[in-house]
N, C-alpha and C positions, 0 to 999 in steps of 0.2 A: 411494427417497431415498439421494443419495451422501454421504461425508464427506470432510471437508477436514482437513487438519493444520497448524497453525501453528508455524512454527519461528522464533522470536525469538532475535536474536544481538546480543549487546553491549548496553553501558547502554541507549543510544536503543531498540533493538529491544525490550527487556525492559520499558522504561517505556510504549511505546507499545502494546506487547502486552497490559501489565497493564490499560491503559484498556479495550482491547479487549473482554476477558474480564468486566470489570466491567460494561460497558455491555451488553454480548450476555445476561449473567445477568439484568439489569435488565429489558430488552426481553422476554426469555421470560417472566419472572416476570409482566409486564403482560398478556400474553396466555393464558399456562398458568395457568388460576386453580385447577385442581383437583390440582394436583403430581402430575401423571401424565407418565411418560417417554414421549415422543412422537417420531415421525420427525424433527419441527422440530429438537429437541433432540440427536438423535442425529447430526446433521449436524456439530456442534462438540464434543458431550460425549458421554462414556460415562456409564451407570448402574451404579455398582458396589456391591455387597455387601459391606462392609468388613468383616463378622462373619465371613466364612469364609475365615480365615486372612491372612496375609502380602498375598498377591497381590490377594484379593477377585476373585470372578466377577463378569461383567456380565450384568446383568439386561435384558431385551430388551423387556419391557412391565411395564406396573403401576405403582406407585406410586414416586417417585423416592426412591432410598436415599441415595446418595452421587454427585453429580456429580463427574467429573474432565475435565479440558480435554483435548481432543486436541492436545497441544502439547507441544514439547521446547524447554526454556530453557537457553540457552547464554551464558556469560559468563565471560571470563578473568580478572574481578574479582568478588568476593563481594557487593559492597555492595548493590546493585539487587535481585538475586535473594533476598538475604536479608531485604531490606526487605519484598517480596512475600510471603515466607513468614511474615513476622510480622504480616503486614495481614490485612486482612478477606478476603483471596482463598486463604489458606493452605490451606483444605481442599480447594480446585481443583486443586491440585498436589501431587505425591508425590514422594518422593526420587528415584524411577525415571525421572522426566522433567528432571532437571537435570543440567547439565555445568559445573561451575565450577572456576576455578583461583584464584590470590591474587594474582599479579604483575601482570595486565594485560598489554596488547600495545604498551604505549607510543607510542601514536599511531603506530604502524608496520604498513603492510599485511604486510610480508615477516614480521614476527613471527607474526601471525595465519595467514596464509595458508600458510608454510612450517614454521614450528616448530609451532604448535600443531595446526595442519591433520594434520601427520604423527602428531605425539603423541597426539592424540585420536580420529584416524581411526576406528579399530575400535569405540571405544565410542559414537560420534557413530552409525556404521552400525547397531550392535546397538540402540541405542535408536530409532531410525527404523523398524526393522524390528519392533520389540516394539510400537510406536504402530500400523503399519500392519497388524499381524495383527489388532487389534481392530476392525479396518473391515469392513463388507462389502463395500463399493463404494469405494475411495478414488480421488477425482476429482482432487484439487488439493493441491499444498503452498503454503502462502503463508509466505514469508520476510519477516521485516520487520528492518531494519538501517539502520544510516546509512553513508554515503559517506566520512565525513572523518577518522574514529578509526580505530584498529587491529584492533580486533577485529571490529566490524560489518562494515567492508569487506574485510578478509582473511579472518577465519574466516568472515564469512558469505557470500562468494563461493566458498570452499571447500566449504562445505556445498552450495551450489548444485551445484557439479560433482558431487558425491556423489550428489545426489538424481538426475540426468540417469544416472549410473551404475547406480544400485541400481534406479531406478523409472524407466525410460525412458518407459513409457507414461502415466505421472501428469503433469497439468499443473503448471508452476512459475510463480507469480505471486511478482513481488517487489515489495515496498515500500520503496521507496530515499528516505532523507532526505537531500538535498544540503546541503552547507555555504553559508553564505553569503559575501559577499565580504570581509566584516569577521570571518570566522572567527579564531578565537583559537590554532587549532590550525596551526602553521605549515606543517606538512607534509601539511596536507587535500588540497591539490592533486595530489601525487603518489598517495596513497591512493585518492583518486576517480578518478583515471584509469585506475590498475592494476584497480581494481575493474570499471570500464566496459568493458573488455575482457572480463570474465569473464561480464557481464551480456550484451554482445553476442552473445555464443557460446553461452549456456547455460539464458538464461531463455526462456519463452514471452510473457509479458507482464512489462513494468515500468512501476509507477506512481512517476514521480518526484515528489518532493514536495520544495520549497524553503523552508528555515527561514525565509528573509525573507517570503516570502508568509503563512507561518502567523504570524509575528511581526505582519506588518500587520494580518492578519484580526483578531487578539487585540485590538491596539491600537484598532480600529474599534470594538469590543465596549466598550472599557474608555472610550472616548469617548461612546458612547451610554450609559452607566452615568452618567457625569459629567455629561452634558448635561441629565440628567433627563429624556429621552425615555422611558427605560424606568422611572424613579423607583423604586418598591419593588418591580418586579416583578422583581427578581433574588433569587434566595433565597439566605439565609445559608449558608456553606460549599458555595456553589455551585461545580461543576467550572469554569464560565465565568471566576470570581474567582479561581482558583488554590486551592490546598489550603489556604491560610490565612483562606480565607472572607470575605477584605475586597478591595474593589477596588484598595486602595492596595499591596497585596501583589503586584497584577498584575506592575507594572513591575518588580519585583525577581526574581520568579519566575513567569515566564510558561509554564512547560514544560508542567504538568499541562493548561493550557486548550489549548495548542499539539497535545499528545498526544491530546487528546480529539477534535480535529477530524480527526486521520487515523485515530483509532478509528473514528471516525463514517462516514467514506469505506468502510472495511473492513466496518462494519456493512450499509452500504447496498447494497456490492458483492455482498454473500453472502445478502441479503435473498430472494432468489429459489431460492435452494437451501435456505433454512430454513423458507419460509412458502409457503402455497398463494398463488396470483394466477392472473387471467384469461390472462395472457400471459408464462408462465414463461421466464426467461432462464437458461440454465445457464452455468456458468463457462467451459467449453469452447467455448461459441458465442462468448464474448466473444474469444478467441483467434483462433477460426475466421475469425469476420466481420471483424475490425478489424485483422488484421496480414496486409496482402497480400503484404509482403516479409518473410521472416524474420528480417532483422536490424533492421528498422523496427518495433519492437515496443514504442516508449514511448509510453503514452497520457497525454493531459493530463487531470487530473480537476477537476471543479467541482462544487459541493456547494450545494444549498440546501434548507431552512435551515440557517444555520452553527452553530446552537446545538442541545444535545441534551439530553434528558431534562427538558423544560419548565424548564431554568435561567433561561431569559428567558421571559417570557409575551408573546413578541412577538404582535400581531393577526396572524393566519392571511394570508399573501400570497395575491393573487389567483392562480387557477391558471394563467392567461396570463403574470402578471409572473414567476412563479416558473420560467417555461421562458426569459423575458428574462434574468432574473437568472444562470441557469446557464450563459449566453453572453456574460456581462460578467466583465471581469476580476477584479472585487472578490471573485468568488465562486471563484476558482483557486486552486488548490493549488499553482501554479507561475507564476513571472513572465513571462507570454508574451502574445502576441497572435494568437489562433488566426484572428481575423475577417479579418485582413489577410494571413493564410498561407492555405495549401493543405491541405484535407481529404481524408484519404485513405479516412477512414470515420468514423463517430459513433455512439454508442450512448448511449441515453436508458433509465436505470432510475427508473422512477416507483412510488413506494409510496404507498399509501391509497386512498381512493374516488376513483379518475380511470379516465375510459373510454377506449375505444380512440380514439373520436371526437375526445376532447380532445387525444390525441397527434397524431393525424395533422392536427387544424387547426393545431396550433402547428408541426409540423415544415413544413407548407406554407406558413406566416407568416415563418418565419424562413429558409427555404431562399434566397430571393433575396439575402440579406445575405452568405451563406456561399459560399465557393469550393470546390468539391469538383474532384477530379481529373477528367479528361474521359471515363475508362473506367468510373468509379464514381459517376455522378451522384445514383444513387439508394442510396447506401451508407449506410443508416440502419438499425441494429438497436435493436429497442426490447423493453422488459420491463416487465410491470405486476404488482406484487406487492399484494396487497390488506391487507397488515397495515402500517399506517403507522409511523414512530418514535414512541417514547412522548412525550406531550405535544404531538404534533402531527397535523392532519387528513392532510397529504401530504407529500411530500419528493421530492428529484429529484437522481440522479446522472448527471451527464454525462461520458461517457468520448470524447476526441476523439483519433484517430490523426492529428495534424497537424504540417505542418514547422516550427511555431513552437517546437518545442522545440530547433531548431538554435542559437540564439542563447545559450541555456544552456550547451550543449556547446562553443560557440567560446570563450566567457568562461572556461570549465573549462580548455579547450587554452592559452588565454593565459595563466591563473596558472600552469599547468604548465610552460609553457616559461620563464617568469621565472626560476622557480627552476632549472629543469634548466640553462639556459643558462650559469649560475653554478656548477653542480653542488652547488648548497646542499643540506646535510645528505645527500647521496647515501651517503655513507660509511654512515649508521646502517643503511642498505638492504643494501649490497653486503657487509657484513660477516656477512650469516646466509648460511647455507648451502642453495645452490640458488638464491640469488639473483645474477643478472647484470646488466650493463648493457643487454643486449639485452632484457631483459624491460620496460625502461623504453622502448625503442624500439619494441617491438613494440605495447605498450599505447598509445602517441601514435599511432602508424600505423593501429590500429585504431579509434581516435576521429576521426582525419581522414578515413578511408575512409568512417565512418558520416556525417560532416557532409558529405561530398562527396556522397553518395547523396542525401541531402535536398536540396542544391544542384541536382542534376539533376532533381528531381520541380520545385522550385521555378521552373526554368527553363521548364518546360511551362505554368505558369500564365498565364492569358489568351491562351493560345493557341486557333486555331479547334477546334472539338470534331470530332475526326475518328474516326469509328467504326474500330476495327482492322478490318484486311482479314481475311477468311474464306478457308477452304480451298475451292476451287472443285471441286465434285463432278461429276464425268462420268456423265450419265444413259445 
């Protein structure tokens, strides 16, 4: 069994992380009835004997004593982290896993990356090393952050660079929440493009998630509740209906439900690392099989069902329908159209009582409607985990490396250029030590190069399928 460490940075990162740990504990509790510390739990949790002094010693077998998340919580404001420490998850973290400040980054990438990065570098490295020391076989770091603010984008990408320096052999998966066009942070295009350059260079895989898509998904659930289709099947105080527990509160504060969807993505992504299955898919296999070019590592994720923990007692979808759902735009966490774009590769992670034959049949059924690059027509990776999510018979996570992410990046570039042409708000960044105008030019150039790489691939679509020429071997 391998272990993974979650690094949650900034307000958004910590709120999503909080939902992930809550759902993970509930999922393991549903499977692990005897309260024994097993390999599944060890992938994300330590079992600590808190009675043996301050540090506590790890217990590798036997009864669960005190579970501690393999996590590092970083935020330059205390609010969200304090909320977590006063909430039901307070015992899962301790002070050695927290790095907070009081003033925040003021929605400025440079403050997070240049000022707080330098200030907290040693502290972050030390805490990362301590966390890594508690792992037998550290396989992956998950970074959760948002792109639009200052701490998530600036300090989040600084931590990503640190991980590459300190742990070059360990995979770096980044869950990045992208701002919507109507974002209330005026500088979010600057922050996002500056962060994109770092993601291009230092991440192994990025799962881009758009606030707009999450909001639409939550609204659809909201409409289903109000239309009476689900009737009384939504639980009171359900995560779907936000923390206030009433459907009306959804419109005012949908973040809990939105964060829940992202946390659910991470649960399904890591299910094979945590539970047994007839066709286990390791996290390193996702990176190995889905990323043919190092910079084109942005994966479009779609999820079905979108509800977790039996919040909504929706009748179980037919298996074949579930595969169709995963390739429909309604179930995607980014607003894109993969069916009319080019697939470089695709992974299907199925959970529950599903047979390999079901998987193969559905891949053959869907194949004709999907356009794959000529040199990777069989670019499918599949995983089967036998433990379904709580409250469901099966679920499916589809990860597509597809050129359909390009419009998201083009829109981001356009929003950046609108501000940059007017030099709007630039002085807030340039007054920070180490931040020069060349940083902006390098960042937009990096994004333009990425878009161009997708353009070149798109240009090959629909062309004749030509097998690459091979070396002629003299006999």
